[in-house]
C-alpha distance (Angstrom), angle and dihedral (degrees) to the residues before:
residue distance angle dihedral
M1 . . .
V2 3.78 . .
N3 3.81 116.2 .
N4 3.79 95.9 -141.6
P5 3.82 114.8 25.2
K6 3.81 93.1 -171.6
E7 3.79 91.8 55.6
W8 3.80 91.1 45.8
M9 3.80 91.2 50.5
Y10 3.81 91.5 47.1
S11 3.81 91.6 51.4
K12 3.81 90.0 49.3
I13 3.83 91.0 50.9
L14 3.83 90.9 48.7
L15 3.80 90.7 48.5
Y16 3.80 90.9 49.6
R17 3.82 92.1 47.8
S18 3.81 92.3 48.6
N19 3.82 90.7 49.2
V20 3.81 91.2 49.2
L21 3.79 91.1 48.4
F22 3.79 91.2 48.5
M23 3.79 91.7 48.9
N24 3.81 90.6 48.4
F25 3.79 92.1 51.0
F26 3.79 91.1 43.8
S27 3.81 93.7 50.0
V28 3.83 91.4 46.6
F29 3.80 89.4 49.6
V30 3.81 93.2 48.8
C31 3.81 92.8 45.3
T32 3.80 91.3 48.3
I33 3.81 92.8 50.2
G34 3.81 90.8 46.0
T35 3.79 92.9 48.5
L36 3.80 92.2 48.4
F37 3.81 89.9 49.0
L38 3.80 91.5 51.6
V39 3.81 92.7 46.4
F40 3.82 92.3 49.9
A41 3.81 90.7 46.0
D42 3.82 91.0 51.9
V43 3.80 91.9 47.2
Y44 3.81 90.8 48.5
V45 3.82 93.2 49.5
L46 3.80 93.5 46.1
A47 3.81 93.4 45.4
S48 3.81 92.9 48.1
A49 3.82 90.8 48.6
F50 3.80 90.6 48.3
F51 3.81 94.1 49.3
Q52 3.79 91.8 43.5
S53 3.81 91.9 53.3
K54 3.82 89.6 45.9
K55 3.80 90.0 51.6
E56 3.82 91.5 48.2
K57 3.82 90.2 50.6
E58 3.81 90.9 51.3
T59 3.81 92.9 49.6
K60 3.80 90.9 45.7
F61 3.79 90.4 50.0
K62 3.82 91.5 49.1
H63 3.80 90.1 48.7
L64 3.81 91.8 51.9
H65 3.79 90.2 45.6
Y66 3.80 92.4 54.3
Q67 3.79 91.2 41.5
K68 3.80 91.0 55.7
R69 3.81 91.0 50.2
S70 3.79 94.1 50.2
W71 3.83 121.2 99.2
F72 3.79 89.5 -133.1
F73 3.79 91.5 62.3
L74 3.79 92.4 45.1
A75 3.79 92.3 48.9
N76 3.82 91.5 53.2
I77 3.82 97.4 54.5
H78 3.80 108.3 123.3
């Protein structure tokens, strides 16, 4: 049996409060890291798609430029 029930109850309440605070901080930390990871992943995917489409446009433009300069293209104008 516990010598002082009030002290025992108070220690249990403090332990519960510290565990709840730790879990709150831990969940906030995990959610923040997860959110940052998702944001960086979205930015990476969007940026890579943007630069890839820009690169494809440049190569397409170069191809059309060389095609217009070629004799084959000029000979096939109707």
